[in-house]
N, C-alpha and C positions, 0 to 999 in steps of 0.2 A: 504494500500500500504506500509506504513512504517513497519507494522508488518511483511509483506511478505519479505521485504528486510532484516529486522532484523533476521528473521528465516533462510534466505538463508546465511547470514554472519555466524551465529552460526553453520550451517551445514558444511560450508566450513572450518571453524576453527576446528570443531570437527573431520572432516575427516583428516585434516593435522596433528593434534595431534595423532590420532590413527595410521596414516601411519608412524609417527616418531618412534613409538614403534615397528613397524614391520621391520624397516630397521636400521641396526647397522653397524658401521664401526670400524675397529681396525687395530692393527699392531701385527706382530708376528716375531719370529726369533728363531733359535736354531741350533742343530747339525745334520749333515748328516753323515751316514755311507754308502758309495757308493762303488760299484764294477760293473764289467761287468759279465753278465750271458748269457747263451744260446748257447754258442759256445766254440770251443777250437781252439787254434792256436798252431801249433807244436812247442814244446820247450819253450813255454811261460806260466808262472803261473800268474794268476790274484789275487791280494791281495786287501783287503778293504782299502780305504782311509777315513780319518776323515776330514770333511769339514763343511760348514755352509750354512744356508739359512736365508733370511730375506725379509719382504715385507708387503703388506697391505691385509686386509681381509674385506669382506662385507658379512653380513648375512641378507637374506630376508626371513622372516618367512611367509610361505604360510598357514600352519595350526598350531594348537597348538603344535603338535609333529613332524612337518616336515618343513624344511627350505632349501633354495638354498644358497650355499656358494661359490661364485667366489673369487679367490685370484690372486694376482700378486706378484710373488716372484722372487728374484735372488737366484739361487741355484747352488752350485758348486758340480759337480758329477765327475765320471771317475773311475780310478783304478790305482793301482800300478802294473807295469808289471815287472816280474822278468824273465830274459832270461840269462841262463848260468852264473849266478852269478851277472850280472848287474841288477841294479834297475832303472826303468824309471817311474816317477810319471806323469800320464796323467790327469791333472785337466781341466775339461770342465765347463765353466761358462754359465749357461742357464738363460734366462728370461722365467719363467714358468707361465702358466695360468691354474691352476686346476679349474674345474667347478664341485663342489661336491654337491650331495644330502645329506642332514643331517637329520637323524632320531633320535629324542630324545627318549631314552629308559627309563629313570627314572626322574621324576619331573624336567625336563628341566636342569638337571645337566650333565648327561652322554649321549653322542650321538655317533652314528655310522655314519661315513662319507664314501661315495663311489662315484667315478666318473672319467671321463677322464681328462687327463692333456696334454696340448700341450706346447712344449718348443722350443725356438729358441736359437741357439748357439750364444753367444755374445763375448766369449773370450776362449782362449785355452792356457794352460801353459804346456810345455813339456821340458825335457832336450834335446830331439831331435825333429825336425820338420818333421812330416810325411805328413801333409796336406791331411789326409784321413778321417777326421771327417765329418759326415753329419751335415748340418746346421739346420735340423728340426727333432724333436723327439716327438713321441706320446707315452703316457703311461697310465696305469690304476692305480688310487690311491685309497687306502682304509685304514681306521684306526678308532681310538677312540679319543674323545675329552671330557674333564671334566672341568666344570666351578667351580673354587674354590670359587669365589665371583661373583657378577653380572658382573664385568668387567674382572677379571683375569681368564685365562684358560690355561690348558696344553693339549698337544695332542701328539699322536704317530701315525705314518703313514708309510705305505709301498707303494712305487711307482715301479711298474713293467713296464719296457720298452717293447713296442710292436713293435717298429721299430728298425732296426739295427743302432747302433751308429757310426760304422766305414764302410768305403767303401770297404776296403780290408779284413775285418774280420767279421765273423758271430757272433757278440756280441751285447748285448743290455744293456742299462743302468738299474741299479737296485739300489734303495736307501731306507734306513730306516731313517725317520726323527723324531726327538723329538723336540717339540716346546713349547715356553712360549709366551703368548700373552695377549693383553689387548683390550677389546671392549669398545668403547666410548658410 
């Protein structure tokens, strides 16, 4: 009986230790280059704005070369609008939840990431208040990530908006992200 209990305790401890290696948590942050795409508004030119993103990352390894990577990020997107010489910077602050599949391409250093991203609008900064921004945004994210060390990584990603960002204009969010992060 004592031997059975001892073996059961070892099994539970061994499972817990092996699960800890499969699940990692981290933080990341970096630059956004955001703009509107997909539509045109008469007399208005859209220009890229430089902004930022930051948040937490989780990686759940499913197989040796495959993982699921959910993230929770604050991401500033939008565009600069130029109309007849006037400039209006439209900054949209989103709480974004990318749910990425991660395919390791080489020796667990370089990986390809692809998946959907859902975002909720939490702030908006304009020189003029138009109240025409939609509060929910869906996008498709894809990019590459490279582990510099076991903890430090860099990544580049493109997020293409699939839903319209504005009620009165046929435009979608588009953002290129460059990140630096650390996995614990």
